[in-house]
C-alpha positions as CSV (number, residue, x, y, z in Angstrom):
1,M,0.0,0.0,0.0
2,S,1.8,3.1,-1.3
3,S,-0.5,5.6,0.3
4,A,1.0,5.4,3.8
5,I,1.2,8.5,6.0
6,F,4.1,9.1,8.3
7,N,5.0,11.7,10.9
8,V,7.9,12.6,13.3
9,Y,5.9,11.7,16.4
10,T,6.3,8.2,18.0
11,P,3.1,6.0,18.1
12,K,2.7,6.9,21.8
13,E,2.9,10.6,21.0
14,Q,0.5,10.3,18.1
15,W,-2.0,8.5,20.3
16,E,-1.8,11.2,23.0
17,R,-2.2,14.0,20.4
18,M,-5.2,12.2,18.9
19,W,-7.0,11.8,22.2
20,K,-6.0,15.1,23.7
21,D,-9.1,17.2,22.9
22,R,-11.6,14.5,22.1
23,T,-14.7,14.5,24.4
24,F,-18.0,12.8,24.3
25,E,-20.0,16.1,23.7
26,R,-17.8,17.2,20.8
27,E,-17.9,13.9,19.1
28,V,-21.6,13.4,19.4
29,K,-22.2,16.9,18.1
30,W,-20.6,16.1,14.7
31,C,-22.5,12.9,14.2
32,E,-25.5,14.9,13.1
33,Y,-23.6,16.4,10.2
34,R,-21.9,13.3,8.8
35,E,-23.1,11.6,5.6
36,L,-22.4,8.3,7.5
37,R,-25.5,8.7,9.7
38,K,-27.9,8.2,6.8
39,H,-26.3,4.9,5.8
40,L,-26.3,3.6,9.3
41,I,-29.9,4.4,10.0
42,E,-31.1,3.2,6.6
43,V,-29.7,-0.3,7.0
44,L,-29.9,-0.8,10.8
45,G,-33.4,0.8,11.0
46,Q,-34.8,-2.0,8.8
47,M,-33.4,-4.8,11.0
48,E,-35.4,-6.2,13.8
49,D,-33.6,-5.3,17.1
50,P,-30.1,-5.9,15.7
51,F,-27.1,-6.7,17.9
52,V,-24.5,-4.2,16.8
53,V,-20.9,-4.0,17.7
54,E,-18.7,-0.9,17.1
55,A,-15.1,-2.1,17.0
56,G,-12.9,0.8,18.0
57,C,-15.7,3.1,19.4
58,G,-13.4,5.6,21.1
59,V,-15.6,7.8,23.4
60,G,-18.7,6.2,21.9
61,A,-20.3,9.0,20.0
62,W,-21.9,6.6,17.5
63,V,-22.9,4.2,20.2
64,A,-24.9,7.0,21.8
65,Y,-26.2,8.3,18.5
66,L,-27.5,4.9,17.4
67,S,-29.1,4.3,20.8
68,K,-30.8,7.6,20.6
69,H,-32.2,6.7,17.2
70,G,-33.8,3.4,18.3
71,I,-30.9,0.9,17.8
72,R,-31.0,-0.3,21.4
73,N,-28.6,-3.3,21.4
74,V,-25.3,-1.6,20.7
75,V,-21.9,-2.6,22.2
76,G,-18.9,-0.2,22.1
77,L,-15.5,-1.9,22.1
78,D,-12.1,-0.3,22.5
79,N,-8.7,-1.0,24.0
80,Y,-8.4,2.5,25.4
81,A,-10.0,2.5,28.9
82,P,-10.1,6.4,29.4
83,A,-12.3,6.7,26.3
84,L,-14.7,4.0,27.5
85,E,-14.8,5.7,30.9
86,E,-15.8,9.0,29.1
87,L,-18.7,7.2,27.4
88,K,-19.9,5.6,30.7
89,R,-19.8,9.0,32.4
90,H,-22.1,10.5,29.9
91,A,-24.2,7.5,28.9
92,P,-24.1,5.1,31.9
93,E,-26.6,2.8,30.2
94,S,-24.2,2.1,27.4
95,H,-22.7,-1.4,26.9
96,V,-18.9,-1.2,26.7
97,I,-16.1,-3.8,26.5
98,E,-12.4,-3.1,26.8
99,A,-10.7,-5.4,24.3
100,D,-8.5,-5.6,21.2
101,V,-10.6,-5.1,18.0
102,R,-8.6,-7.9,16.3
103,E,-9.8,-10.4,19.0
104,L,-13.5,-9.6,19.3
105,P,-14.9,-11.4,22.4
106,F,-18.0,-12.8,20.6
107,D,-18.9,-16.2,19.2
108,D,-18.8,-17.0,15.5
109,G,-21.9,-15.8,13.7
110,S,-23.4,-14.0,16.8
111,V,-23.5,-10.3,15.6
112,D,-25.9,-8.7,13.2
113,A,-23.8,-5.7,12.3
114,C,-20.2,-4.6,12.8
115,I,-19.1,-1.0,12.6
116,S,-15.5,0.2,12.4
117,L,-14.9,3.8,11.8
118,G,-11.4,5.2,11.2
119,V,-9.7,2.2,12.8
120,V,-8.3,-0.4,10.3
121,E,-6.0,2.2,8.6
122,H,-3.9,2.5,11.7
123,F,-2.5,-1.1,11.6
124,P,1.0,-1.2,9.9
125,D,0.3,-4.7,8.7
126,G,-2.9,-3.6,7.0
127,P,-6.6,-3.9,7.6
128,T,-7.1,-7.6,6.9
129,P,-7.0,-9.0,10.5
130,L,-9.8,-6.8,11.8
131,I,-11.9,-7.3,8.7
132,L,-11.5,-11.1,9.0
133,E,-12.4,-10.9,12.7
134,M,-15.6,-9.0,11.9
135,F,-16.4,-11.5,9.2
136,R,-16.0,-14.3,11.8
137,V,-18.4,-12.8,14.4
138,L,-21.1,-11.7,11.9
139,R,-24.0,-13.9,11.2
140,P,-24.7,-15.0,7.6
141,G,-26.3,-11.9,6.0
142,G,-24.8,-9.6,8.6
143,Y,-23.5,-6.1,7.6
144,M,-20.1,-4.4,8.0
145,F,-19.8,-0.6,8.0
146,L,-16.2,0.4,7.4
147,T,-14.8,3.9,7.0
148,V,-11.2,4.8,6.1
149,P,-9.3,7.8,4.8
150,Y,-9.7,8.2,1.1
151,Y,-6.8,8.5,-1.2
152,N,-8.4,11.1,-3.4
153,L,-7.0,12.8,-6.5
154,F,-6.1,16.0,-4.7
155,R,-4.1,14.0,-2.2
156,R,-2.4,11.9,-4.9
157,L,-1.3,14.9,-7.0
158,F,-0.6,17.5,-4.4
159,I,-1.0,16.7,-0.7
160,H,1.1,13.5,-0.4
161,P,4.1,14.7,-2.5
162,L,4.2,18.0,-0.7
163,R,3.7,16.4,2.7
164,G,6.4,13.9,2.0
165,A,9.0,16.5,1.1
166,F,8.1,18.7,4.1
167,L,8.4,15.7,6.5
168,K,11.9,14.8,5.2
169,V,13.1,18.3,6.0
170,K,11.3,18.3,9.3
171,S,12.8,15.0,10.4
172,R,16.3,16.2,9.5
173,I,15.9,19.4,11.4
174,R,14.5,17.7,14.5
175,K,16.8,14.7,14.0
176,R,13.9,12.3,14.4
177,E,12.9,9.3,12.3
178,L,9.5,9.1,10.7
179,Y,6.8,6.8,12.2
180,F,3.8,5.2,10.5
181,V,0.5,7.0,11.1
182,E,-2.1,5.4,8.7
183,Y,-2.9,4.2,5.3
184,R,-5.2,6.0,2.8
185,F,-7.1,3.8,0.4
186,T,-8.6,4.0,-3.1
187,R,-12.0,2.5,-3.8
188,T,-10.4,-0.3,-5.9
189,E,-7.9,-1.2,-3.2
190,L,-10.3,-1.4,-0.3
191,S,-12.9,-3.2,-2.3
192,Q,-10.4,-5.9,-3.3
193,I,-9.3,-6.3,0.3
194,V,-12.9,-6.7,1.6
195,R,-13.9,-9.1,-1.2
196,G,-10.7,-11.1,-0.4
197,C,-12.0,-11.5,3.2
198,G,-15.2,-13.1,1.9
199,F,-17.6,-10.2,1.9
200,N,-20.0,-9.1,-0.8
201,L,-20.0,-5.4,-1.5
202,V,-23.2,-3.5,-1.0
203,R,-22.2,0.1,-1.4
204,V,-19.2,2.4,-1.6
205,A,-19.8,6.1,-0.7
206,T,-18.0,9.2,0.4
207,D,-17.6,9.8,4.1
208,E,-17.8,13.5,4.7
209,Y,-19.7,16.3,6.4
210,E,-22.8,17.3,4.5
211,P,-22.7,21.1,4.8
212,T,-20.1,22.6,2.4
213,S,-19.0,24.9,5.3
214,L,-17.5,21.8,6.9
215,A,-15.0,19.2,5.7
216,L,-12.9,16.2,6.8
217,G,-10.5,16.1,3.9
218,L,-9.8,19.8,3.2
219,F,-9.6,20.6,6.9
220,V,-7.1,17.9,7.5
221,D,-5.0,18.5,4.4
222,L,-4.8,22.3,4.1
223,P,-4.5,24.4,7.3
224,L,-4.9,27.5,5.0
225,F,-8.5,26.4,4.3
226,R,-9.5,26.1,8.0
227,G,-12.1,28.3,9.6
228,D,-12.2,29.4,13.2
229,Q,-14.0,26.3,14.5
230,E,-13.2,22.6,14.4
231,W,-13.9,21.1,10.9
232,S,-15.1,24.4,9.6
233,L,-13.7,26.1,6.4
234,N,-12.9,29.7,5.6
235,L,-14.3,31.4,2.5
236,I,-11.6,30.0,0.2
237,G,-12.1,26.5,1.6
238,K,-15.9,26.7,1.2
239,S,-15.5,27.8,-2.4
240,V,-13.2,24.8,-3.2
241,R,-15.5,22.4,-1.4
242,W,-18.6,23.7,-3.1
243,S,-17.0,23.6,-6.6
244,T,-15.3,20.2,-6.3
245,R,-18.5,18.7,-4.8
246,H,-20.5,19.7,-7.9
247,I,-17.8,18.2,-10.2
248,S,-17.4,15.1,-8.2
249,P,-17.5,14.6,-4.4
250,W,-14.7,12.1,-4.7
251,L,-12.2,14.8,-5.7
252,T,-11.6,16.1,-2.1
253,T,-13.6,13.8,0.2
254,G,-11.5,12.9,3.3
255,G,-13.1,9.5,3.9
256,M,-14.7,6.6,2.3
257,L,-17.5,4.3,3.5
258,L,-17.7,0.7,2.4
259,L,-20.8,-1.2,3.3
260,A,-20.4,-5.0,2.9
261,R,-22.4,-8.1,3.7
262,K,-21.4,-11.5,4.8
263,P,-22.9,-14.1,2.4
264,V,-26.1,-15.8,3.4
265,S,-24.9,-19.0,1.8
266,A,-22.1,-20.3,-0.3
267,S,-24.3,-19.9,-3.4
268,L,-24.7,-16.1,-2.9
269,K,-23.0,-14.2,-5.8
270,T,-20.5,-11.4,-5.1
271,D,-21.9,-7.9,-5.5
272,E,-25.5,-9.1,-5.7
273,C,-26.7,-6.0,-3.9
274,T,-26.4,-2.3,-4.8
275,P,-23.8,-1.7,-7.5
276,V,-20.5,-0.3,-6.3
277,G,-19.5,3.2,-7.6
278,A,-16.9,3.6,-10.3
279,T,-13.4,2.6,-9.1
280,A,-10.5,4.9,-8.7
């Protein structure tokens, strides 16, 4: 996977920076603006009292959001105890488990839906172990919701080359080596990985904020486009987001959602459901 991201911070430092300002209230607030919420409610809302597991739930914003919208049997799982404690403080009725997402403490075929949002890209060895583990615990016909950073055209042509050159200089100045942060995936790449794990693809969609005043991709990639609030864009950023969205939302989207289904039987044909979007 050539789209790996590195930084001068050690894994421990990266972890501390990531969790420094994340709180339950702030994370829940942004759920209402994400495109992801529509896909979750559309599928889970049609299932009869599904047993749902979020693998890598963090502070549990989506656990709380789904519970609020009628999905009662949701378990949040993470290996970072302080994040789970934050969830329990604000939503004491929530079900949480402290565990490694690559060793889910559930029986084979016992889960109706697995959700993993912004998790699999952080494993240096790749996303396959967690995807296979979710395949194991899902019942036949069960769904997997997977989001990852998207390796969009803007990142391929400009952001990654510029970032790579900048980090080389930064590492020399600070006299520090570069450490792995995450992978960013194309639609083709992730689709092939998920199919290889035995899933049937249902849908591939952008994972972004709906208002053009907000953005995941542009906010992360270009500090000059940032507004005065988290995930907000300034006037130039809004103009770029609005124009590229009307050409193709894939040009600058920061994330990708892949919805997949475990085959009901061995005779089920791959991609029998909603056609997948054009590959990149």
